[in-house]
mmCIF file as Biopython writes it, N, C-alpha, C and O atoms, coordinates in Angstrom:
data_model
#
loop_
_atom_site.group_PDB
_atom_site.id
_atom_site.type_symbol
_atom_site.label_atom_id
_atom_site.label_alt_id
_atom_site.label_comp_id
_atom_site.label_asym_id
_atom_site.label_entity_id
_atom_site.label_seq_id
_atom_site.pdbx_PDB_ins_code
_atom_site.Cartn_x
_atom_site.Cartn_y
_atom_site.Cartn_z
_atom_site.occupancy
_atom_site.B_iso_or_equiv
_atom_site.auth_seq_id
_atom_site.auth_asym_id
_atom_site.pdbx_PDB_model_num
ATOM 1   N N  . MET A ? 1  ? 0.290   21.538 -4.827  1.0 0.0 1  A 1 
ATOM 2   C CA . MET A ? 1  ? 0.548   20.162 -4.420  1.0 0.0 1  A 1 
ATOM 3   C C  . MET A ? 1  ? 0.704   20.045 -2.902  1.0 0.0 1  A 1 
ATOM 4   O O  . MET A ? 1  ? 0.941   18.955 -2.381  1.0 0.0 1  A 1 
ATOM 5   N N  . ALA A ? 2  ? 0.574   21.138 -2.218  1.0 0.0 2  A 1 
ATOM 6   C CA . ALA A ? 2  ? 0.808   21.132 -0.779  1.0 0.0 2  A 1 
ATOM 7   C C  . ALA A ? 2  ? -0.129  20.204 -0.019  1.0 0.0 2  A 1 
ATOM 8   O O  . ALA A ? 2  ? 0.204   19.723 1.064   1.0 0.0 2  A 1 
ATOM 9   N N  . THR A ? 3  ? -1.312  19.952 -0.598  1.0 0.0 3  A 1 
ATOM 10  C CA . THR A ? 3  ? -2.263  19.097 0.105   1.0 0.0 3  A 1 
ATOM 11  C C  . THR A ? 3  ? -2.025  17.613 -0.125  1.0 0.0 3  A 1 
ATOM 12  O O  . THR A ? 3  ? -2.672  16.778 0.508   1.0 0.0 3  A 1 
ATOM 13  N N  . VAL A ? 4  ? -1.120  17.279 -1.008  1.0 0.0 4  A 1 
ATOM 14  C CA . VAL A ? 4  ? -0.828  15.874 -1.298  1.0 0.0 4  A 1 
ATOM 15  C C  . VAL A ? 4  ? 0.305   15.410 -0.390  1.0 0.0 4  A 1 
ATOM 16  O O  . VAL A ? 4  ? 1.284   16.132 -0.198  1.0 0.0 4  A 1 
ATOM 17  N N  . ASN A ? 5  ? 0.176   14.210 0.168   1.0 0.0 5  A 1 
ATOM 18  C CA . ASN A ? 5  ? 1.237   13.779 1.076   1.0 0.0 5  A 1 
ATOM 19  C C  . ASN A ? 5  ? 2.551   13.568 0.330   1.0 0.0 5  A 1 
ATOM 20  O O  . ASN A ? 5  ? 2.558   13.415 -0.891  1.0 0.0 5  A 1 
ATOM 21  N N  . ALA A ? 6  ? 3.654   13.560 1.059   1.0 0.0 6  A 1 
ATOM 22  C CA . ALA A ? 6  ? 4.978   13.540 0.446   1.0 0.0 6  A 1 
ATOM 23  C C  . ALA A ? 6  ? 5.187   12.351 -0.483  1.0 0.0 6  A 1 
ATOM 24  O O  . ALA A ? 6  ? 5.797   12.489 -1.544  1.0 0.0 6  A 1 
ATOM 25  N N  . SER A ? 7  ? 4.694   11.208 -0.096  1.0 0.0 7  A 1 
ATOM 26  C CA . SER A ? 7  ? 4.869   10.012 -0.904  1.0 0.0 7  A 1 
ATOM 27  C C  . SER A ? 7  ? 4.144   10.120 -2.242  1.0 0.0 7  A 1 
ATOM 28  O O  . SER A ? 7  ? 4.709   9.796  -3.287  1.0 0.0 7  A 1 
ATOM 29  N N  . GLU A ? 8  ? 2.894   10.573 -2.210  1.0 0.0 8  A 1 
ATOM 30  C CA . GLU A ? 8  ? 2.139   10.758 -3.448  1.0 0.0 8  A 1 
ATOM 31  C C  . GLU A ? 8  ? 2.788   11.829 -4.313  1.0 0.0 8  A 1 
ATOM 32  O O  . GLU A ? 8  ? 2.919   11.666 -5.526  1.0 0.0 8  A 1 
ATOM 33  N N  . ASN A ? 9  ? 3.190   12.922 -3.682  1.0 0.0 9  A 1 
ATOM 34  C CA . ASN A ? 9  ? 3.781   14.031 -4.413  1.0 0.0 9  A 1 
ATOM 35  C C  . ASN A ? 9  ? 5.026   13.596 -5.187  1.0 0.0 9  A 1 
ATOM 36  O O  . ASN A ? 9  ? 5.143   13.876 -6.380  1.0 0.0 9  A 1 
ATOM 37  N N  . ASP A ? 10 ? 5.942   12.923 -4.526  1.0 0.0 10 A 1 
ATOM 38  C CA . ASP A ? 10 ? 7.184   12.495 -5.165  1.0 0.0 10 A 1 
ATOM 39  C C  . ASP A ? 10 ? 6.923   11.564 -6.340  1.0 0.0 10 A 1 
ATOM 40  O O  . ASP A ? 10 ? 7.546   11.693 -7.394  1.0 0.0 10 A 1 
ATOM 41  N N  . THR A ? 11 ? 6.003   10.629 -6.154  1.0 0.0 11 A 1 
ATOM 42  C CA . THR A ? 11 ? 5.695   9.672  -7.213  1.0 0.0 11 A 1 
ATOM 43  C C  . THR A ? 11 ? 5.073   10.356 -8.415  1.0 0.0 11 A 1 
ATOM 44  O O  . THR A ? 11 ? 5.473   10.107 -9.552  1.0 0.0 11 A 1 
ATOM 45  N N  . ILE A ? 12 ? 4.099   11.215 -8.170  1.0 0.0 12 A 1 
ATOM 46  C CA . ILE A ? 12 ? 3.397   11.893 -9.260  1.0 0.0 12 A 1 
ATOM 47  C C  . ILE A ? 12 ? 4.318   12.862 -9.991  1.0 0.0 12 A 1 
ATOM 48  O O  . ILE A ? 12 ? 4.338   12.890 -11.221 1.0 0.0 12 A 1 
ATOM 49  N N  . VAL A ? 13 ? 5.072   13.648 -9.248  1.0 0.0 13 A 1 
ATOM 50  C CA . VAL A ? 13 ? 5.983   14.600 -9.879  1.0 0.0 13 A 1 
ATOM 51  C C  . VAL A ? 13 ? 7.030   13.876 -10.722 1.0 0.0 13 A 1 
ATOM 52  O O  . VAL A ? 13 ? 7.323   14.289 -11.844 1.0 0.0 13 A 1 
ATOM 53  N N  . ARG A ? 14 ? 7.586   12.806 -10.184 1.0 0.0 14 A 1 
ATOM 54  C CA . ARG A ? 14 ? 8.595   12.043 -10.925 1.0 0.0 14 A 1 
ATOM 55  C C  . ARG A ? 14 ? 8.009   11.492 -12.223 1.0 0.0 14 A 1 
ATOM 56  O O  . ARG A ? 14 ? 8.630   11.581 -13.282 1.0 0.0 14 A 1 
ATOM 57  N N  . TYR A ? 15 ? 6.803   10.920 -12.130 1.0 0.0 15 A 1 
ATOM 58  C CA . TYR A ? 15 ? 6.142   10.360 -13.315 1.0 0.0 15 A 1 
ATOM 59  C C  . TYR A ? 15 ? 5.881   11.429 -14.370 1.0 0.0 15 A 1 
ATOM 60  O O  . TYR A ? 15 ? 6.181   11.229 -15.547 1.0 0.0 15 A 1 
ATOM 61  N N  . TRP A ? 16 ? 5.326   12.553 -13.955 1.0 0.0 16 A 1 
ATOM 62  C CA . TRP A ? 16 ? 4.989   13.587 -14.936 1.0 0.0 16 A 1 
ATOM 63  C C  . TRP A ? 16 ? 6.225   14.265 -15.504 1.0 0.0 16 A 1 
ATOM 64  O O  . TRP A ? 16 ? 6.231   14.626 -16.681 1.0 0.0 16 A 1 
ATOM 65  N N  . LYS A ? 17 ? 7.255   14.447 -14.720 1.0 0.0 17 A 1 
ATOM 66  C CA . LYS A ? 17 ? 8.481   15.035 -15.267 1.0 0.0 17 A 1 
ATOM 67  C C  . LYS A ? 17 ? 9.056   14.144 -16.352 1.0 0.0 17 A 1 
ATOM 68  O O  . LYS A ? 17 ? 9.485   14.643 -17.392 1.0 0.0 17 A 1 
ATOM 69  N N  . SER A ? 18 ? 9.076   12.835 -16.133 1.0 0.0 18 A 1 
ATOM 70  C CA . SER A ? 18 ? 9.629   11.938 -17.147 1.0 0.0 18 A 1 
ATOM 71  C C  . SER A ? 18 ? 8.732   11.873 -18.374 1.0 0.0 18 A 1 
ATOM 72  O O  . SER A ? 18 ? 9.226   11.803 -19.499 1.0 0.0 18 A 1 
ATOM 73  N N  . THR A ? 19 ? 7.416   11.894 -18.168 1.0 0.0 19 A 1 
ATOM 74  C CA . THR A ? 19 ? 6.481   11.876 -19.291 1.0 0.0 19 A 1 
ATOM 75  C C  . THR A ? 19 ? 6.566   13.170 -20.085 1.0 0.0 19 A 1 
ATOM 76  O O  . THR A ? 19 ? 6.630   13.153 -21.314 1.0 0.0 19 A 1 
ATOM 77  N N  . LEU A ? 20 ? 6.565   14.286 -19.377 1.0 0.0 20 A 1 
ATOM 78  C CA . LEU A ? 20 ? 6.522   15.588 -20.037 1.0 0.0 20 A 1 
ATOM 79  C C  . LEU A ? 20 ? 7.815   15.945 -20.748 1.0 0.0 20 A 1 
ATOM 80  O O  . LEU A ? 20 ? 7.833   16.858 -21.574 1.0 0.0 20 A 1 
ATOM 81  N N  . ALA A ? 21 ? 8.880   15.251 -20.446 1.0 0.0 21 A 1 
ATOM 82  C CA . ALA A ? 21 ? 10.152  15.526 -21.103 1.0 0.0 21 A 1 
ATOM 83  C C  . ALA A ? 21 ? 10.053  15.370 -22.615 1.0 0.0 21 A 1 
ATOM 84  O O  . ALA A ? 21 ? 10.809  16.001 -23.354 1.0 0.0 21 A 1 
ATOM 85  N N  . THR A ? 22 ? 9.125   14.534 -23.080 1.0 0.0 22 A 1 
ATOM 86  C CA . THR A ? 22 ? 8.991   14.297 -24.516 1.0 0.0 22 A 1 
ATOM 87  C C  . THR A ? 22 ? 7.807   15.039 -25.132 1.0 0.0 22 A 1 
ATOM 88  O O  . THR A ? 22 ? 7.523   14.883 -26.319 1.0 0.0 22 A 1 
ATOM 89  N N  . VAL A ? 23 ? 7.127   15.834 -24.338 1.0 0.0 23 A 1 
ATOM 90  C CA . VAL A ? 23 ? 5.925   16.518 -24.818 1.0 0.0 23 A 1 
ATOM 91  C C  . VAL A ? 23 ? 6.262   17.647 -25.791 1.0 0.0 23 A 1 
ATOM 92  O O  . VAL A ? 23 ? 7.231   18.382 -25.602 1.0 0.0 23 A 1 
ATOM 93  N N  . ASN A ? 24 ? 5.439   17.767 -26.837 1.0 0.0 24 A 1 
ATOM 94  C CA . ASN A ? 24 ? 5.443   18.972 -27.656 1.0 0.0 24 A 1 
ATOM 95  C C  . ASN A ? 24 ? 3.997   19.371 -27.885 1.0 0.0 24 A 1 
ATOM 96  O O  . ASN A ? 24 ? 3.089   18.647 -27.476 1.0 0.0 24 A 1 
ATOM 97  N N  . ASP A ? 25 ? 3.762   20.505 -28.528 1.0 0.0 25 A 1 
ATOM 98  C CA . ASP A ? 25 ? 2.410   21.042 -28.656 1.0 0.0 25 A 1 
ATOM 99  C C  . ASP A ? 25 ? 1.402   20.065 -29.248 1.0 0.0 25 A 1 
ATOM 100 O O  . ASP A ? 25 ? 0.252   20.032 -28.810 1.0 0.0 25 A 1 
ATOM 101 N N  . SER A ? 26 ? 1.802   19.282 -30.218 1.0 0.0 26 A 1 
ATOM 102 C CA . SER A ? 26 ? 0.858   18.384 -30.881 1.0 0.0 26 A 1 
ATOM 103 C C  . SER A ? 26 ? 0.333   17.286 -29.968 1.0 0.0 26 A 1 
ATOM 104 O O  . SER A ? 26 ? -0.694  16.674 -30.260 1.0 0.0 26 A 1 
ATOM 105 N N  . TYR A ? 27 ? 1.026   17.033 -28.873 1.0 0.0 27 A 1 
ATOM 106 C CA . TYR A ? 27 ? 0.609   16.005 -27.926 1.0 0.0 27 A 1 
ATOM 107 C C  . TYR A ? 27 ? -0.123  16.560 -26.710 1.0 0.0 27 A 1 
ATOM 108 O O  . TYR A ? 27 ? -0.561  15.800 -25.848 1.0 0.0 27 A 1 
ATOM 109 N N  . ASN A ? 28 ? -0.255  17.870 -26.639 1.0 0.0 28 A 1 
ATOM 110 C CA . ASN A ? 28 ? -0.781  18.495 -25.428 1.0 0.0 28 A 1 
ATOM 111 C C  . ASN A ? 28 ? -2.136  17.946 -24.996 1.0 0.0 28 A 1 
ATOM 112 O O  . ASN A ? 28 ? -2.305  17.584 -23.832 1.0 0.0 28 A 1 
ATOM 113 N N  . SER A ? 29 ? -3.098  17.878 -25.903 1.0 0.0 29 A 1 
ATOM 114 C CA . SER A ? 29 ? -4.441  17.420 -25.548 1.0 0.0 29 A 1 
ATOM 115 C C  . SER A ? 29 ? -4.450  15.980 -25.068 1.0 0.0 29 A 1 
ATOM 116 O O  . SER A ? 29 ? -5.156  15.641 -24.119 1.0 0.0 29 A 1 
ATOM 117 N N  . THR A ? 30 ? -3.672  15.140 -25.718 1.0 0.0 30 A 1 
ATOM 118 C CA . THR A ? 30 ? -3.589  13.737 -25.318 1.0 0.0 30 A 1 
ATOM 119 C C  . THR A ? 30 ? -3.017  13.601 -23.913 1.0 0.0 30 A 1 
ATOM 120 O O  . THR A ? 30 ? -3.524  12.818 -23.109 1.0 0.0 30 A 1 
ATOM 121 N N  . ILE A ? 31 ? -1.969  14.354 -23.615 1.0 0.0 31 A 1 
ATOM 122 C CA . ILE A ? 31 ? -1.345  14.272 -22.296 1.0 0.0 31 A 1 
ATOM 123 C C  . ILE A ? 31 ? -2.269  14.821 -21.211 1.0 0.0 31 A 1 
ATOM 124 O O  . ILE A ? 31 ? -2.316  14.276 -20.108 1.0 0.0 31 A 1 
ATOM 125 N N  . VAL A ? 32 ? -3.004  15.896 -21.512 1.0 0.0 32 A 1 
ATOM 126 C CA . VAL A ? 32 ? -3.967  16.426 -20.542 1.0 0.0 32 A 1 
ATOM 127 C C  . VAL A ? 32 ? -5.005  15.358 -20.220 1.0 0.0 32 A 1 
ATOM 128 O O  . VAL A ? 32 ? -5.338  15.140 -19.055 1.0 0.0 32 A 1 
ATOM 129 N N  . HIS A ? 33 ? -5.508  14.703 -21.242 1.0 0.0 33 A 1 
ATOM 130 C CA . HIS A ? 33 ? -6.508  13.652 -21.047 1.0 0.0 33 A 1 
ATOM 131 C C  . HIS A ? 33 ? -5.934  12.512 -20.200 1.0 0.0 33 A 1 
ATOM 132 O O  . HIS A ? 33 ? -6.593  12.019 -19.284 1.0 0.0 33 A 1 
ATOM 133 N N  . HIS A ? 34 ? -4.729  12.109 -20.506 1.0 0.0 34 A 1 
ATOM 134 C CA . HIS A ? 34 ? -4.075  11.024 -19.775 1.0 0.0 34 A 1 
ATOM 135 C C  . HIS A ? 34 ? -3.826  11.418 -18.321 1.0 0.0 34 A 1 
ATOM 136 O O  . HIS A ? 34 ? -4.013  10.617 -17.405 1.0 0.0 34 A 1 
ATOM 137 N N  . CYS A ? 35 ? -3.401  12.662 -18.128 1.0 0.0 35 A 1 
ATOM 138 C CA . CYS A ? 35 ? -3.168  13.180 -16.776 1.0 0.0 35 A 1 
ATOM 139 C C  . CYS A ? 35 ? -4.445  13.111 -15.954 1.0 0.0 35 A 1 
ATOM 140 O O  . CYS A ? 35 ? -4.432  12.630 -14.821 1.0 0.0 35 A 1 
ATOM 141 N N  . LYS A ? 36 ? -5.550  13.591 -16.521 1.0 0.0 36 A 1 
ATOM 142 C CA . LYS A ? 36 ? -6.824  13.577 -15.808 1.0 0.0 36 A 1 
ATOM 143 C C  . LYS A ? 36 ? -7.267  12.151 -15.522 1.0 0.0 36 A 1 
ATOM 144 O O  . LYS A ? 36 ? -7.779  11.853 -14.443 1.0 0.0 36 A 1 
ATOM 145 N N  . SER A ? 37 ? -7.069  11.288 -16.483 1.0 0.0 37 A 1 
ATOM 146 C CA . SER A ? 37 ? -7.435  9.884  -16.351 1.0 0.0 37 A 1 
ATOM 147 C C  . SER A ? 37 ? -6.645  9.221  -15.217 1.0 0.0 37 A 1 
ATOM 148 O O  . SER A ? 37 ? -7.205  8.479  -14.411 1.0 0.0 37 A 1 
ATOM 149 N N  . THR A ? 38 ? -5.361  9.493  -15.168 1.0 0.0 38 A 1 
ATOM 150 C CA . THR A ? 38 ? -4.490  8.933  -14.140 1.0 0.0 38 A 1 
ATOM 151 C C  . THR A ? 38 ? -4.864  9.456  -12.758 1.0 0.0 38 A 1 
ATOM 152 O O  . THR A ? 38 ? -4.909  8.693  -11.793 1.0 0.0 38 A 1 
ATOM 153 N N  . THR A ? 39 ? -5.132  10.752 -12.662 1.0 0.0 39 A 1 
ATOM 154 C CA . THR A ? 39 ? -5.424  11.328 -11.349 1.0 0.0 39 A 1 
ATOM 155 C C  . THR A ? 39 ? -6.786  10.908 -10.825 1.0 0.0 39 A 1 
ATOM 156 O O  . THR A ? 39 ? -7.085  11.131 -9.652  1.0 0.0 39 A 1 
ATOM 157 N N  . ALA A ? 40 ? -7.617  10.308 -11.661 1.0 0.0 40 A 1 
ATOM 158 C CA . ALA A ? 40 ? -8.909  9.812  -11.192 1.0 0.0 40 A 1 
ATOM 159 C C  . ALA A ? 40 ? -8.748  8.738  -10.117 1.0 0.0 40 A 1 
ATOM 160 O O  . ALA A ? 40 ? -9.664  8.501  -9.330  1.0 0.0 40 A 1 
ATOM 161 N N  . THR A ? 41 ? -7.593  8.094  -10.085 1.0 0.0 41 A 1 
ATOM 162 C CA . THR A ? 41 ? -7.339  7.058  -9.085  1.0 0.0 41 A 1 
ATOM 163 C C  . THR A ? 41 ? -6.797  7.626  -7.777  1.0 0.0 41 A 1 
ATOM 164 O O  . THR A ? 41 ? -6.651  6.897  -6.796  1.0 0.0 41 A 1 
ATOM 165 N N  . VAL A ? 42 ? -6.502  8.907  -7.758  1.0 0.0 42 A 1 
ATOM 166 C CA . VAL A ? 42 ? -5.984  9.570  -6.564  1.0 0.0 42 A 1 
ATOM 167 C C  . VAL A ? 42 ? -7.174  10.055 -5.736  1.0 0.0 42 A 1 
ATOM 168 O O  . VAL A ? 42 ? -8.230  10.362 -6.289  1.0 0.0 42 A 1 
ATOM 169 N N  . ASN A ? 43 ? -7.010  10.123 -4.436  1.0 0.0 43 A 1 
ATOM 170 C CA . ASN A ? 43 ? -8.081  10.604 -3.559  1.0 0.0 43 A 1 
ATOM 171 C C  . ASN A ? 43 ? -8.708  11.875 -4.117  1.0 0.0 43 A 1 
ATOM 172 O O  . ASN A ? 43 ? -7.997  12.802 -4.506  1.0 0.0 43 A 1 
ATOM 173 N N  . ASP A ? 44 ? -10.037 11.919 -4.158  1.0 0.0 44 A 1 
ATOM 174 C CA . ASP A ? 44 ? -10.759 13.029 -4.777  1.0 0.0 44 A 1 
ATOM 175 C C  . ASP A ? 44 ? -10.319 14.405 -4.299  1.0 0.0 44 A 1 
ATOM 176 O O  . ASP A ? 44 ? -10.297 15.350 -5.088  1.0 0.0 44 A 1 
ATOM 177 N N  . SER A ? 45 ? -9.974  14.536 -3.042  1.0 0.0 45 A 1 
ATOM 178 C CA . SER A ? 45 ? -9.592  15.836 -2.510  1.0 0.0 45 A 1 
ATOM 179 C C  . SER A ? 45 ? -8.302  16.361 -3.129  1.0 0.0 45 A 1 
ATOM 180 O O  . SER A ? 45 ? -7.997  17.548 -3.010  1.0 0.0 45 A 1 
ATOM 181 N N  . HIS A ? 46 ? -7.541  15.489 -3.788  1.0 0.0 46 A 1 
ATOM 182 C CA . HIS A ? 46 ? -6.276  15.890 -4.395  1.0 0.0 46 A 1 
ATOM 183 C C  . HIS A ? 46 ? -6.378  16.121 -5.898  1.0 0.0 46 A 1 
ATOM 184 O O  . HIS A ? 46 ? -5.481  16.725 -6.487  1.0 0.0 46 A 1 
ATOM 185 N N  . ASN A ? 47 ? -7.449  15.654 -6.529  1.0 0.0 47 A 1 
ATOM 186 C CA . ASN A ? 47 ? -7.513  15.647 -7.988  1.0 0.0 47 A 1 
ATOM 187 C C  . ASN A ? 47 ? -7.262  17.000 -8.642  1.0 0.0 47 A 1 
ATOM 188 O O  . ASN A ? 47 ? -6.430  17.109 -9.543  1.0 0.0 47 A 1 
ATOM 189 N N  . ASP A ? 48 ? -7.979  18.035 -8.191  1.0 0.0 48 A 1 
ATOM 190 C CA . ASP A ? 48 ? -7.851  19.337 -8.829  1.0 0.0 48 A 1 
ATOM 191 C C  . ASP A ? 48 ? -6.439  19.896 -8.728  1.0 0.0 48 A 1 
ATOM 192 O O  . ASP A ? 48 ? -5.919  20.468 -9.686  1.0 0.0 48 A 1 
ATOM 193 N N  . ASN A ? 49 ? -5.823  19.728 -7.566  1.0 0.0 49 A 1 
ATOM 194 C CA . ASN A ? 49 ? -4.460  20.216 -7.391  1.0 0.0 49 A 1 
ATOM 195 C C  . ASN A ? 49 ? -3.479  19.515 -8.315  1.0 0.0 49 A 1 
ATOM 196 O O  . ASN A ? 49 ? -2.600  20.156 -8.891  1.0 0.0 49 A 1 
ATOM 197 N N  . ILE A ? 50 ? -3.623  18.207 -8.459  1.0 0.0 50 A 1 
ATOM 198 C CA . ILE A ? 50 ? -2.700  17.444 -9.291  1.0 0.0 50 A 1 
ATOM 199 C C  . ILE A ? 50 ? -2.906  17.760 -10.767 1.0 0.0 50 A 1 
ATOM 200 O O  . ILE A ? 50 ? -1.936  17.944 -11.503 1.0 0.0 50 A 1 
ATOM 201 N N  . VAL A ? 51 ? -4.155  17.825 -11.205 1.0 0.0 51 A 1 
ATOM 202 C CA . VAL A ? 51 ? -4.435  18.161 -12.600 1.0 0.0 51 A 1 
ATOM 203 C C  . VAL A ? 51 ? -3.921  19.557 -12.913 1.0 0.0 51 A 1 
ATOM 204 O O  . VAL A ? 51 ? -3.328  19.778 -13.969 1.0 0.0 51 A 1 
ATOM 205 N N  . HIS A ? 52 ? -4.140  20.494 -12.014 1.0 0.0 52 A 1 
ATOM 206 C CA . HIS A ? 52 ? -3.638  21.857 -12.210 1.0 0.0 52 A 1 
ATOM 207 C C  . HIS A ? 52 ? -2.116  21.861 -12.337 1.0 0.0 52 A 1 
ATOM 208 O O  . HIS A ? 52 ? -1.565  22.536 -13.207 1.0 0.0 52 A 1 
ATOM 209 N N  . TYR A ? 53 ? -1.445  21.119 -11.480 1.0 0.0 53 A 1 
ATOM 210 C CA . TYR A ? 53 ? 0.010   21.018 -11.538 1.0 0.0 53 A 1 
ATOM 211 C C  . TYR A ? 53 ? 0.476   20.456 -12.878 1.0 0.0 53 A 1 
ATOM 212 O O  . TYR A ? 53 ? 1.378   21.004 -13.513 1.0 0.0 53 A 1 
ATOM 213 N N  . CYS A ? 54 ? -0.148  19.358 -13.299 1.0 0.0 54 A 1 
ATOM 214 C CA . CYS A ? 54 ? 0.252   18.725 -14.557 1.0 0.0 54 A 1 
ATOM 215 C C  . CYS A ? 54 ? 0.042   19.662 -15.736 1.0 0.0 54 A 1 
ATOM 216 O O  . CYS A ? 54 ? 0.903   19.770 -16.610 1.0 0.0 54 A 1 
ATOM 217 N N  . MET A ? 55 ? -1.102  20.340 -15.762 1.0 0.0 55 A 1 
ATOM 218 C CA . MET A ? 55 ? -1.400  21.248 -16.861 1.0 0.0 55 A 1 
ATOM 219 C C  . MET A ? 55 ? -0.454  22.444 -16.849 1.0 0.0 55 A 1 
ATOM 220 O O  . MET A ? 55 ? -0.007  22.890 -17.906 1.0 0.0 55 A 1 
ATOM 221 N N  . SER A ? 56 ? -0.148  22.962 -15.670 1.0 0.0 56 A 1 
ATOM 222 C CA . SER A ? 56 ? 0.802   24.069 -15.557 1.0 0.0 56 A 1 
ATOM 223 C C  . SER A ? 56 ? 2.187   23.653 -16.028 1.0 0.0 56 A 1 
ATOM 224 O O  . SER A ? 56 ? 2.878   24.418 -16.700 1.0 0.0 56 A 1 
ATOM 225 N N  . THR A ? 57 ? 2.585   22.444 -15.675 1.0 0.0 57 A 1 
ATOM 226 C CA . THR A ? 57 ? 3.881   21.928 -16.102 1.0 0.0 57 A 1 
ATOM 227 C C  . THR A ? 57 ? 3.928   21.789 -17.615 1.0 0.0 57 A 1 
ATOM 228 O O  . THR A ? 57 ? 4.934   22.123 -18.242 1.0 0.0 57 A 1 
ATOM 229 N N  . MET A ? 58 ? 2.854   21.302 -18.199 1.0 0.0 58 A 1 
ATOM 230 C CA . MET A ? 58 ? 2.803   21.172 -19.652 1.0 0.0 58 A 1 
ATOM 231 C C  . MET A ? 58 ? 2.902   22.523 -20.328 1.0 0.0 58 A 1 
ATOM 232 O O  . MET A ? 58 ? 3.571   22.654 -21.353 1.0 0.0 58 A 1 
ATOM 233 N N  . ALA A ? 59 ? 2.249   23.530 -19.772 1.0 0.0 59 A 1 
ATOM 234 C CA . ALA A ? 59 ? 2.315   24.861 -20.355 1.0 0.0 59 A 1 
ATOM 235 C C  . ALA A ? 59 ? 3.756   25.363 -20.367 1.0 0.0 59 A 1 
ATOM 236 O O  . ALA A ? 59 ? 4.199   25.994 -21.326 1.0 0.0 59 A 1 
ATOM 237 N N  . THR A ? 60 ? 4.471   25.076 -19.296 1.0 0.0 60 A 1 
ATOM 238 C CA . THR A ? 60 ? 5.876   25.478 -19.203 1.0 0.0 60 A 1 
ATOM 239 C C  . THR A ? 60 ? 6.738   24.720 -20.205 1.0 0.0 60 A 1 
ATOM 240 O O  . THR A ? 60 ? 7.597   25.306 -20.864 1.0 0.0 60 A 1 
ATOM 241 N N  . VAL A ? 61 ? 6.505   23.422 -20.316 1.0 0.0 61 A 1 
ATOM 242 C CA . VAL A ? 61 ? 7.268   22.598 -21.261 1.0 0.0 61 A 1 
ATOM 243 C C  . VAL A ? 61 ? 6.999   23.040 -22.689 1.0 0.0 61 A 1 
ATOM 244 O O  . VAL A ? 61 ? 7.925   23.191 -23.485 1.0 0.0 61 A 1 
ATOM 245 N N  . ASN A ? 62 ? 5.726   23.248 -23.011 1.0 0.0 62 A 1 
ATOM 246 C CA . ASN A ? 62 ? 5.367   23.639 -24.365 1.0 0.0 62 A 1 
ATOM 247 C C  . ASN A ? 62 ? 5.892   25.017 -24.739 1.0 0.0 62 A 1 
ATOM 248 O O  . ASN A ? 62 ? 6.186   25.277 -25.906 1.0 0.0 62 A 1 
ATOM 249 N N  . ALA A ? 63 ? 6.009   25.891 -23.763 1.0 0.0 63 A 1 
ATOM 250 C CA . ALA A ? 63 ? 6.481   27.248 -24.024 1.0 0.0 63 A 1 
ATOM 251 C C  . ALA A ? 63 ? 7.991   27.310 -24.224 1.0 0.0 63 A 1 
ATOM 252 O O  . ALA A ? 63 ? 8.494   28.233 -24.864 1.0 0.0 63 A 1 
ATOM 253 N N  . SER A ? 64 ? 8.705   26.348 -23.689 1.0 0.0 64 A 1 
ATOM 254 C CA . SER A ? 64 ? 10.165  26.396 -23.740 1.0 0.0 64 A 1 
ATOM 255 C C  . SER A ? 64 ? 10.747  25.773 -25.001 1.0 0.0 64 A 1 
ATOM 256 O O  . SER A ? 64 ? 11.966  25.747 -25.171 1.0 0.0 64 A 1 
#
């Protein structure tokens, strides 16, 4: 997330933390799709980093 400016980073992290709090394995694919869909509105140079972050966070949530 280092390439995303502070304002974008805080907003995105806050949103995904609150969303992912309710995630379980059965919802994983839906949330990945939604994450990718949402990040499509973010500057293209940031998309891969944000999607990677969201997916990594989901892996951590699902594992715990």
